[in-house]
N, C-alpha and C positions, 0 to 999 in steps of 0.2 A: 602463298599462304591460303588464299581462297580455295585453290584446288585441293589443298590438304584438308581443309574443313569439309568440302564437298565429298571428298573421299571417305572421310569419317562418317558422314551422314549416309552415304551409300552402303558402307559396311554395316551400319546399324540396321538399315532397311533389309539387307540380305540376311542378317542374323535374326531379325524379327519374323521373317517369313518361315523360319524353321521351328515349328512347334510353339510359337508365341501366342499369347492370349490377345485376341482382337477385341476392339470396341463393340463390334456387331454381336459377338458372342455374349458379351456381358449384358448388353441391352436385351437381347433375346431371352437370356436366363432371368434377368430381372423382371421382365414383363410376364414371364411364365410362373415365377415362384414368389415374387414379392407379396407379402401379406396384405399390404394396403390395396394393391390391385385386386387381390382375391376378395377382400371385403367389399370393394366397390362393385365387383361383378355379382356377388351374392345380393347386394342391395338392389341392383337392377332386376335380378330375378324376383326379389321380394315385391318390387313395384309392379312387375308383370302379373304376379299372383293376385295382388290387391286390385288391379284393374279388372282382372277376370272375375273376381268376387263381386265387384260392383256391377259389372255387366250382367252377371247371372241373376242378380236380384230383380231385374226387370221381369223375369219369367216366373217369379214367385218360388214356392217350394211345395213339394209333395211329401207328406209324412204319414207313416203308419203309426196309428195311435191305439192305445188300449188302456183299460183300467179295471180294477176290481174294488168293489165297495160293499161293506157289510152294514146294513141298516138295522135299527132296533125295532122297526115295524115294516111291513111289506111295502114295496114300491112297485109301480107298474113297469113292465118291460118296454112300453112305448107310451108316448104322451096320449092322454085320453082325448078322443075325438067325439063329436056329437052322437055318432052311431053307437058308441060304447055306453052312452047314458040311457039308451032306450030300454024298456022293461024286458027282462029275460036275457039280456046280453051279459057276457062274462068278460072279466078283465084279468089278464095274466099278471100276477104279482110275484115278487121275490124279495127276500131279505139279503141275498147274496147276488149282487148284480155284476156281471162281467161284460165289458164292452170291447169291441175291436172294430177298426175301420181305417179308412184312408181319408186324409184331410189335405185339401189343396187351397193355398192362399196366395194372392197376388196383388200388389199395389197397382191401382188403376190411375191414380193421380196423386202426386206428392207435391204439387206446387212447383215442380221443376227441381226439387232437391236431389232426387235420385239421378236425373240426367246431368245435373251439375257435378255430382260426385263422380260419375263415370268420366267426365271430361277432366276433372281435377286429377284423378288417378292416372289418366292417360298423359297429362302434362307432367305429373310426378315421374312417370316412367321415362319420358323423354329427358327430363332434367337429370335423372340418375345416369342415363347414358352419356349425357354431356359431361357430367362430373367425372365419370369413369374415363372418358377421353382426355380430360384435362389432367387427371391424376397420372395417366400414362405419359402424357407430355412432360409433366413435372418430374416423374421418375427418370425418364430418358435424359432430361437435362442434368439431373443430379448425378447420374452415372457418367455422363459425358464430362461434367465438370471435374469430378473426382479422377476420372481417367486422364484428363489433360494435366491436372496437378501432378499425378503420379508420373506421367510421361515426361513432364518438365524435369522432375527430380531424377528420373532415370537417365535422361540426357545429361543432366548436370553431373551425375555420378561419373559418367564416361569422361566428361570434360575435366572434372577434378582429378580423376585418375591420370589423365594425360598430363595434367599440371604436376602431379606428384612424380611421375616418371621424369619429367623435365627437371624438376628440382633435384631428384636423385642423381641425374646425369651431371647437373651443375655441381653438386656436392662432391661427386667423384673427381671432377675436373679440378676443383679447388683443393681437394685432399692431395692430389698429385702435385699441385703447385706449391702447397705448404711444405710437402716433403722435400721438394727441390729448393725451398727457400725463396720462391718467387712471390708467394702471397703470405699475408699475415694470418695467424691462427684465429684472430677475431673474425675474419671472413668466414671461416669454416663454422664457427659457432653461430654466426648470423644466419647462414644458409640452412644450417641444421635446425634452428629454431623455426624458420619459415616452413621447412619440410614437415616438422611435427604438427604445426598448425594446419597445414594442408591435409595431412592424413586424418587429423581430427575432424575436419570439415567433411571428408568423405564418409566417415563413420556416422556423423550426425545426419547427413543427407540420406544415407541408406536406412537409418532408423526411421526417419520421417516417411520415407518411401514405403517401408514395411507397414507402417500404421495406415497409410492411405490404401494400400492393398487390402488390409484387414477390413477397412470401411467398405470397400468395394465388394468384398465377399459377403459382408453382412446384408447389404441391400440387394444383391443379385443372387445370393445363394449359389454362387459358382464354386465348384469344387476346389481347384487350386489355381491361383493366379501367379504365374511365373513372370517371365520376361514379357513386357507389353509390346504389342505390335505398333510400330511407328506410324504416325499419320503425316501425310504430306501437307504441310501448312505453308502457304505462300501469301503473306500479308499484302493486301492491295487496297488502294483508295476506293472507298465505296460511296455511292450516292444513295443514302438511306432515306427513304420516304415511304409513307403508307397512305393509300387512298381511303376515303370514307367508306366507299363501297366494300373495300377489302375488310375493313373493321367489322362491318355488319355480318360478315360470313364467319367470324370467329366464334367458337363455342362459348367463350366467356361472356360475350354480349348476347348471344342467343339465349343463354341461361338466364340472364337478367330479364329479357323479354318474356320468357316463360314464367318467371317468378311474378311478373306484373300480371300476366294473363291468369295465373293461378289465383292471385289476390282478387281479381274481378270475379272469378268463378265462386270464390268463397263468400263474397258479398251476396251474389245471387242465391247461393245455397242458404245463407242465413235468412234472407228475405222470404224464402219459400215457407218458413215456419209461420208466417202470417196468412198463408193461403190454406184453403180447405184440403183435407186429406181424404182420399177415397180408396177403399180396398175391397176386394171380392174374396169370399171364402166359400168353399164347398166341402161337404162331408158326406160320406157314404159308409155304412157299417152295420153291425149287428149287436143287439143286446141279448145276452145269454142269461137264462135262469139256472142257477147252480144249486138251489135248495129244494127242488122238486124231484120227483122220482125219475123224470127224464131230464138229466142235467144239461142236455143240448137243446132244450126248447128255446127258441129265439124269436126275436122280432127284428125285421130289417128296418133301417132308418136312414134317410138321407135328407139333406137340407142345403140350401144355397142362401148366402147372406151378403148383402151389400152394406158395408160399414162406412159411415161418414163422420169426420171429425174436423172441427174448425176451432182453432185456438184463438179466442177473441181477447183474452186477457191473462197474462202470466206474470204480473207485477214487474215488468221490465226486463225479464230474462232474455226474450228474443231480441229486443232492442239493443241490449248490451252485446249480444253476439254479433249483431249487424255492425255495431260500432267497432268492435274488435277486428272484424274482417276488413272494414274500411281503413283502419289504422295499418293493418298488415299490407294492404295495397299501397298506401302512401310510403311505407317503409321500403317496399320493393322499388318504387320510383326513385326514392332517394339513394338506394343502394346502386341502382343503375348509373346514376350521376357520379357516385363515388367510384364505381368501377372504371368509368371512363377517365376520370381524373387520375386515378391510380395507374391506369394503363399508360397514359401519356408520360407520367413520371418514369415508369419503368422503361418505356421505349427510349426516352431521352438518355436514361442511364446506359442502356445497351449501346446506343449510338455513340455515346461518349467513350465507352470502354473500347469499342472497335476503333474509333478514330485515334484515341490515345495509344492503343496498342500498336497501331500502324506507325504512328509518329515515333514512338519509343523504339520500335524495331529498326526503322530507318536510321535513327540516330546511333543506336548501339552498333548496328552493322558497320556504319561508316567509321565509328570510333575504333571498333575492333580491327578493321583493316589498317587504319593509320597506326594504332598502337602496336600491332604486330610488326610493322615495319620499324617503328621506333625501338621495339624490343631487340630486334636483330642488330640495329645500329649500336645500342647500349652493350650488347653482348660482345660485339667487335671492339668497342672502345674499352670495355673492361679487360678483355684479353690483351689489348695493346697497352694497358696500364694507364690510360688517360681518363678513366672514369672509375668511380668507387663502386663497391658492391651494393651500397645503398641505392645508387642510381639504377643499377640493373634489377635489383629486387623490386624497386618501385615500378619500373617499367613492366615487369612480369605481373605484378599484382594488379596494375591498371588494365593490362590486357585480359587477365582472367576475369576481372570485374565486368568489363565490357562484354565478354563472352557470356557470362552469366545473365547479364541484363538482356542480351540478345535472345537467349533461350526463354527467359521469363516473359518478355514482351511479345514474342511470337505466339506463345500459348495463351497469353492474356487476350490477344487479338482473336484467336480462335474460340476462346471461351465466350467472348462477346458475340461472336457469330452464332454459337450454339444457344446463347441466351436469347438472341433475336429469334432463332428458330422456335424456341419455347414460347415466346410471346406471340408469335404469328402462327403457332400450333402446326408446325410443319416438321417437327422432329421425327415423327413416325412415318412420314411420307417418303 
């Protein structure tokens, strides 16, 4: 019996190698085309652009400026200086003043606000990358989980079809016995009823399988999913444990540390509003006279200014911003604790699923082997007329149930392993 089952698995593996859809193909397609992954990638690019913007502000900005103004009375082309007030001197004036020039302004001291913003944006960029990696891990697990569910149903369909074939064979045998008067007609009705139920189970399983394949297509954007390539699943006893040092390497915990660091930076940035602000500005250009005979008569003008600002009282606005930043930092600390607690629960769940899957598989496999032998004995007893058809059908149904449980527990075990890979962020490795 076991050899026959292994032969069936071998046949499935051989068939799956011929044009079947593999798990790696679906994962690759999902990572390439899934909209959530694409949104996260664009978010990372956005954070890079914001960091570049903040870094560029340290060097100030150069702007070409210009203006045109019409006055109701003449204005000088340049500020009046003492020499222009001496007797006999002339001052150029105009009612239509046009100016053009270049202005450069740069912050010299912001109390640390600009430096903190640069660091905040750098942290935000790293956080975006971490979130992207976590999203990829989650997508990989979702694809794997759906694939395992579909693969379990695919294998169940094969097993159910084998059961239908066996029931048809039994029906034909009973039909011949009824014709010869060796068996009662009621036996034919009973076996035919079980056959119809078995055929209905095949139809329902195939329908559920089609739905799962549709879900796989939706999240992977894969063209056509036909026969699924089989996976070699060998449930084994596992000693599952995780070291504290390994936890610190996980992106989900790095992300919380970055959130805490970001909160501290936001506090420092808010506190910078209580410090003096110093900026430098420089301008060089020309003032043009447009209402004289010579419209290009001009005066050159340049200036350098040092601007100082110190906010000494703003009715509590700055203090409120500092308080908000401190609360955000505390929220990040609480969230880290919550993440650790949640992870421990999820790890225990994965461990339990793996251990239960392994135990269920061992039990179902042992039952299947024993029930297969019992079924053969019942078949022989029924043929010999010392057992009823009910005994035989019960033996067959128990054997089929054990086989179904064996398939389900095997893939439940593997799903637990995939979930553990997701928690430990090694699905893409």
